[in-house]
C-alpha positions in Angstrom: -22.0 6.2 -31.3 -19.3 8.1 -29.5 -16.3 9.3 -31.4 -13.1 7.2 -31.1 -10.0 8.8 -29.7 -6.5 7.4 -30.4 -4.4 7.3 -27.2 -1.5 9.6 -28.1 1.2 7.5 -26.5 0.1 3.9 -27.2 -2.1 4.2 -30.4 -5.0 2.6 -28.5 -8.4 3.5 -29.7 -10.9 4.4 -26.9 -14.5 5.5 -27.0 -14.6 9.0 -25.6 -18.3 8.9 -24.8 -18.1 12.7 -24.9 -16.4 12.7 -21.5 -13.5 14.9 -20.3 -11.2 12.1 -19.0 -7.8 12.5 -17.4 -4.9 12.6 -19.9 -2.0 10.1 -19.6 0.2 12.9 -18.0 -2.6 13.7 -15.5 -2.9 10.0 -14.6 0.8 9.6 -14.1 1.0 12.7 -11.9 -1.9 11.3 -9.8 -0.1 7.9 -9.4 3.0 9.7 -8.2 1.2 11.4 -5.3 -1.5 8.8 -4.5 -1.2 6.7 -1.4 -4.5 4.8 -1.0 -6.3 2.9 -3.7 -9.7 1.3 -3.1 -10.4 -1.5 -5.6 -14.1 -2.1 -6.4 -14.5 -5.5 -7.8 -11.2 -6.9 -6.6 -10.9 -10.7 -6.8 -9.8 -12.8 -3.8 -6.7 -15.1 -3.6 -8.9 -18.0 -4.9 -9.0 -16.1 -8.2 -5.3 -14.9 -8.0 -4.8 -15.6 -11.7 -7.2 -12.8 -12.8 -6.3 -9.2 -13.5 -8.6 -8.0 -10.7 -6.3 -9.7 -8.2 -2.9 -9.4 -10.0 -3.1 -5.7 -10.6 -4.0 -4.7 -7.0 -1.3 -7.1 -5.8 1.2 -5.3 -8.0 0.0 -1.9 -6.8 0.3 -3.1 -3.2 3.9 -4.3 -3.8 4.9 -0.9 -5.2 3.7 0.8 -2.0 0.1 1.8 -2.4 -2.3 1.0 0.5 -5.0 -1.2 -1.1 -8.6 -1.2 0.3 -10.5 -4.2 -1.1 -14.1 -3.9 -2.0 -15.2 -7.1 -3.7 -18.6 -7.1 -5.4 -18.9 -10.9 -5.2 -17.5 -13.6 -2.9 -19.5 -12.9 0.3 -17.5 -15.5 2.2 -14.2 -13.6 1.8 -13.2 -11.4 4.8 -9.7 -10.4 3.7 -8.0 -9.8 0.4 -4.2 -9.1 0.2 -4.1 -9.3 4.0 -6.6 -6.4 4.3 -10.2 -6.6 5.6 -12.7 -6.5 2.8 -15.4 -3.9 2.8 -18.7 -4.4 1.0 -19.7 -0.8 0.5 -17.6 2.2 -0.5 -19.1 4.2 2.4 -17.4 1.7 4.8 -13.9 2.8 3.6 -11.7 4.9 5.8 -11.0 8.3 4.2 -9.1 9.6 2.4 -9.2 7.5 -0.7 -6.9 8.9 -3.5 -8.1 6.5 -6.2 -11.2 4.4 -6.6 -10.1 1.8 -9.1 -13.1 0.1 -10.8 -12.8 -3.5 -11.8 -16.6 -4.4 -12.0 -18.8 -4.5 -15.0 -20.3 -1.1 -15.9 -23.9 -2.1 -14.9 -22.6 -3.3 -11.6 -20.9 0.0 -10.9 -24.2 1.8 -11.0 -25.2 0.2 -7.7 -22.0 1.7 -6.2 -22.3 5.2 -7.7 -23.9 6.9 -4.7 -21.2 5.4 -2.5 -18.5 6.7 -4.9 -20.1 10.2 -4.8 -20.2 10.1 -1.0 -16.6 8.8 -0.7 -15.4 11.6 -3.0 -12.0 10.0 -4.0 -9.5 12.2 -5.8 -10.3 10.2 -9.0 -12.5 7.3 -10.1 -10.3 5.2 -12.4 -12.1 2.7 -14.6 -10.1 -0.2 -15.9 -9.9 0.1 -19.7 -13.3 -0.9 -21.2 -15.3 -0.8 -18.0 -16.4 2.9 -17.9 -20.1 3.5 -17.4 -20.8 6.8 -19.3 -23.8 7.9 -17.4 -22.1 7.2 -14.0 -18.9 9.0 -15.3 -21.0 12.0 -16.2 -22.5 12.2 -12.7 -19.0 11.9 -11.2 -17.6 14.6 -13.4 -20.7 16.8 -12.6 -19.9 16.4 -8.9 -16.3 17.5 -9.5 -14.7 14.1 -9.3 -12.2 13.4 -12.1 -12.5 10.2 -14.1 -9.8 8.1 -15.8 -10.1 5.1 -18.1 -7.0 3.0 -18.5 -5.3 -0.1 -17.1 -4.0 1.3 -13.8 -1.4 -1.4 -13.5 -0.1 -0.9 -17.1 0.0 2.9 -16.5 1.9 2.5 -13.3 4.3 -0.2 -14.7 5.2 2.2 -17.6 6.5 4.7 -15.1 10.1 4.6 -13.7 10.8 3.0 -11.3 8.2 0.4 -12.1 9.0 -2.0 -9.2 9.6 0.5 -6.4 7.4 3.0 -4.6 7.5 6.7 -5.4 8.3 9.0 -2.5 4.6 9.6 -1.7 4.0 5.9 -1.1 7.0 5.3 1.1 5.9 4.9 4.7 2.2 4.9 3.7 1.4 1.9 5.8 0.8 -0.3 2.8 
């Protein structure tokens, strides 16, 4: 079993899986400069009560350009007013953050797409990291984070306004 780490700011225990993940300070620095966030496993408006819709909606409201990549709901063509893509390789570059909301086993089917896309970071929602996939991403030079991206962003000031990098991003 992997050793447990205690999140230094929140006292949250996380399984390290022996991976070199971004620190909270590195995550926050990235969020200040990111403009485009692709969301793998995003939920459509018909599931608006779920985190996989609410968090991307919040991120869009604070100025990020959201690129939806649902892993289900084949009938859905748009989410958050943006055309839905079915494969990561269909996304227009650059993608600053690939936010992963799908189950770890489901992510494995998208791993090659993530490696081809080469986002600045692959950010797994807390508890959804797939260790073998994360190792491959790290081995390819793609940083990996595990945390609730919405919680991390909301903890930063200003929590309801874009940072300078997101202003005018076309979000």
